Wavefront OBJ file of the C-alpha trace (Angstrom):
o trace
v -112.869 -28.329 154.630
v -110.967 -31.467 155.558
v -111.778 -35.067 154.639
v -110.576 -38.215 156.350
v -111.052 -41.679 154.901
v -110.346 -45.039 156.490
v -111.349 -48.636 155.937
v -114.624 -49.373 157.658
v -118.294 -50.021 157.091
v -118.969 -47.266 154.521
v -120.436 -44.640 156.818
v -120.155 -40.854 156.480
v -119.851 -38.295 159.303
v -120.249 -34.528 159.086
v -118.413 -32.519 161.741
v -118.420 -28.799 162.546
v -116.432 -27.786 165.616
v -116.903 -24.768 167.826
v -114.305 -22.799 165.850
v -116.813 -22.661 162.973
v -119.105 -20.474 165.058
v -122.089 -20.655 167.314
v -124.735 -23.364 167.124
v -126.616 -21.804 164.199
v -123.465 -21.537 162.087
v -122.341 -25.078 162.981
v -125.760 -26.471 162.051
v -125.678 -24.579 158.735
v -122.206 -25.948 157.996
v -123.348 -29.515 158.657
v -126.460 -28.968 156.513
v -124.278 -27.723 153.652
v -122.050 -30.795 153.941
v -125.000 -33.206 154.054
v -126.702 -31.490 151.114
v -123.549 -31.518 149.009
v -122.937 -35.188 149.843
v -126.487 -36.192 148.865
v -126.302 -34.192 145.622
v -123.132 -35.989 144.589
v -123.444 -39.304 142.901
v -119.914 -40.106 143.987
v -119.411 -43.817 144.095
v -116.954 -44.052 146.947
v -115.109 -47.277 147.352
v -117.151 -49.687 149.389
v -115.894 -50.331 152.873
v -114.499 -46.814 153.374
v -115.619 -44.552 156.202
v -115.468 -40.834 155.405
v -115.393 -37.923 157.842
v -115.968 -34.421 156.443
v -114.856 -31.624 158.774
v -116.137 -28.098 158.167
v -113.947 -25.044 158.602
v -115.056 -21.452 159.161
v -114.762 -20.559 155.442
v -117.679 -22.884 154.622
v -120.093 -20.261 155.964
v -119.346 -18.034 152.949
v -119.480 -20.871 150.388
v -122.342 -21.866 148.122
v -123.535 -25.458 147.933
v -122.027 -26.063 144.477
v -118.638 -24.883 145.770
v -118.886 -27.290 148.687
v -119.806 -30.141 146.315
v -116.792 -29.412 144.137
v -114.454 -29.348 147.085
v -115.815 -32.636 148.442
v -115.196 -34.327 145.083
v -111.662 -32.913 144.950
v -110.867 -34.011 148.503
v -112.212 -37.524 147.926
v -110.157 -37.868 144.750
v -107.018 -36.810 146.618
v -107.809 -39.335 149.343
v -108.251 -42.044 146.715
v -111.823 -42.770 147.748
v -113.680 -41.387 144.711
v -113.067 -42.467 141.122
v -110.926 -39.999 139.189
l 1 2 3 4 5 6 7 8 9 10 11 12 13 14 15 16 17 18 19 20 21 22 23 24 25 26 27 28 29 30 31 32 33 34 35 36 37 38 39 40 41 42 43 44 45 46 47 48 49 50 51 52 53 54 55 56 57 58 59 60 61 62 63 64 65 66 67 68 69 70 71 72 73 74 75 76 77 78 79 80 81 82
């Protein structure tokens, strides 16, 4: 998974490209990202747009693993509190 953060209006986007798989796999990847994001009570800095990009390995991951990776990526990006 990859995360991009930039100053903006505080929106979040979930992206799964065609390299992830066919439509069913891409939809599952986006659902996993959305679910993990909603489960997190991560207080991201206000005014930051975040884009979460799924990779093929997400198809084998569990939701708690995805949540942990999102937190780690946001901390590295300086968006989430450490």
